[in-house]
C-alpha positions in Angstrom: 3.9 36.1 15.7 5.4 37.7 18.9 6.1 41.3 19.8 9.2 43.0 18.3 11.5 45.9 19.0 12.3 49.0 16.9 16.0 49.3 15.8 16.9 52.2 18.1 20.5 53.4 18.2 23.4 53.9 20.6 26.7 55.7 20.6 29.4 53.4 19.3 32.1 55.0 21.6 30.3 55.0 25.0 27.2 52.9 24.4 24.8 55.6 25.5 21.3 55.1 24.1 20.5 57.8 21.6 17.1 56.4 20.5 15.6 53.8 22.8 14.1 50.6 21.3 10.4 50.4 21.6 8.2 47.4 21.8 6.3 46.9 18.6 3.0 45.0 18.7 2.9 41.8 16.7 1.8 42.0 13.1 -1.5 40.4 12.3 -1.4 37.6 9.8 -2.4 38.7 6.4 -3.2 35.7 4.3 -3.4 35.4 0.6 -5.1 32.4 -1.0 -3.9 30.5 -4.0 -5.3 27.3 -5.5 -2.5 24.8 -5.3 -4.5 21.8 -6.6 -7.5 22.4 -8.9 -10.7 20.5 -8.0 -11.8 18.0 -10.6 -14.9 16.2 -11.5 -14.1 13.3 -9.2 -11.4 14.8 -7.0 -11.1 17.5 -4.4 -8.8 20.4 -4.8 -6.7 22.4 -2.3 -6.4 26.1 -1.7 -3.4 27.3 0.3 -3.4 30.5 2.3 0.0 32.0 3.1 0.8 34.9 5.4 3.0 37.3 3.4 4.3 38.8 6.7 5.7 35.6 8.3 5.2 32.7 5.9 2.6 30.9 8.1 0.1 28.9 6.0 -2.9 26.7 6.1 -4.9 24.8 3.5 -8.6 24.2 2.9 -10.2 21.6 0.7 -12.1 22.6 -2.4 -15.1 20.4 -3.2 -15.0 18.3 -6.3 -16.9 19.9 -9.2 -18.9 16.9 -10.3 -19.3 16.1 -13.9 -20.7 18.9 -16.1 -21.9 17.4 -19.3 -22.3 19.4 -22.5 -26.0 19.3 -23.4 -25.4 18.5 -27.1 -22.5 16.0 -26.9 -23.2 14.6 -23.4 -19.4 14.6 -22.8 -17.8 16.2 -19.7 -14.8 18.5 -20.0 -12.8 15.6 -18.4 -13.8 13.3 -21.3 -16.3 11.1 -19.4 -19.5 10.3 -21.4 -22.7 10.9 -19.5 -24.3 7.7 -18.3 -28.0 6.7 -17.9 -29.9 4.0 -16.2 -31.6 1.3 -18.3 -34.1 -0.9 -16.4 -35.3 -4.1 -17.9 -38.5 -5.7 -16.7 -39.1 -9.4 -17.5 -42.2 -11.1 -16.1 -42.2 -8.5 -13.2 -38.5 -8.9 -12.3 -36.4 -5.7 -12.8 -32.7 -5.6 -13.7 -31.0 -2.2 -13.8 -27.8 -1.4 -15.8 -25.8 1.7 -16.7 -25.0 2.7 -20.3 -23.1 5.5 -21.9 -25.1 8.1 -23.8 -25.5 7.0 -27.5 -24.8 3.3 -27.0 -27.3 0.6 -27.9 -28.4 -1.3 -24.8 -28.9 -5.0 -24.9 -30.6 -7.3 -22.4 -28.2 -10.0 -21.3 -30.5 -11.8 -18.8 -33.0 -14.6 -19.2 -36.2 -13.7 -21.2 -37.9 -16.9 -20.1 -41.5 -16.7 -18.8 -42.8 -19.9 -17.3 -45.6 -21.7 -19.1 -48.8 -22.1 -17.2 -51.5 -24.7 -17.6 -52.9 -23.0 -20.7 -50.1 -21.2 -22.5 -46.4 -21.0 -23.3 -44.8 -17.6 -23.7 -42.2 -16.3 -26.1 -40.7 -12.8 -26.2 -42.6 -10.7 -28.7 -40.9 -7.3 -28.3 -39.8 -4.7 -25.8 -42.0 -1.8 -24.8 -40.9 0.8 -25.7 -38.8 -0.3 -28.7 -35.1 -0.5 -27.8 -33.1 2.6 -29.0 -29.8 4.3 -28.5 -29.5 5.6 -24.9 -30.5 9.2 -24.5 -31.8 9.2 -21.0 -33.0 6.9 -18.2 -35.5 4.4 -19.6 -37.5 1.3 -18.6 -38.0 -1.5 -21.1 -40.7 -4.0 -20.4 -40.7 -7.4 -22.1 -43.9 -8.2 -24.0 -44.7 -11.8 -24.4 -46.8 -13.7 -27.0 -49.0 -16.5 -25.8 -49.3 -19.8 -27.5 -52.1 -22.1 -26.4 -51.7 -25.8 -25.7 -53.5 -28.3 -27.9 -55.4 -30.7 -25.8 -55.1 -34.3 -26.7 -58.0 -36.6 -25.7 
């Protein structure tokens, strides 16, 4: 904002200056901030600062809040259900998937373990036992061995 002048006054008949105008220093900006777009779990917000003296404005970004899950329901205020990582290990090979809290995970990959010269292998169980998702977990396939019968 630039400098200004006081109103001053002059005679309406002859134009003589009664009160001279004086230079007034510019007003300093005086900004007031207002949130114009609320930040969300997955989106940034905007705060707008407006000078109430001249109307000048600028904006700043408000960081997204991130999901804040209720400890008992595992649901965020935005409605998203908390997710956890489930890792499946079959014969030393890991596969990682993401599941919503409270869902029952299911392995959709191959549970084959190659036979060797002495045994064939079949899936016996998962360790630990598969349960509803309540946190990050690693399930490892446990195999039962069946021996070959040698024929002479």
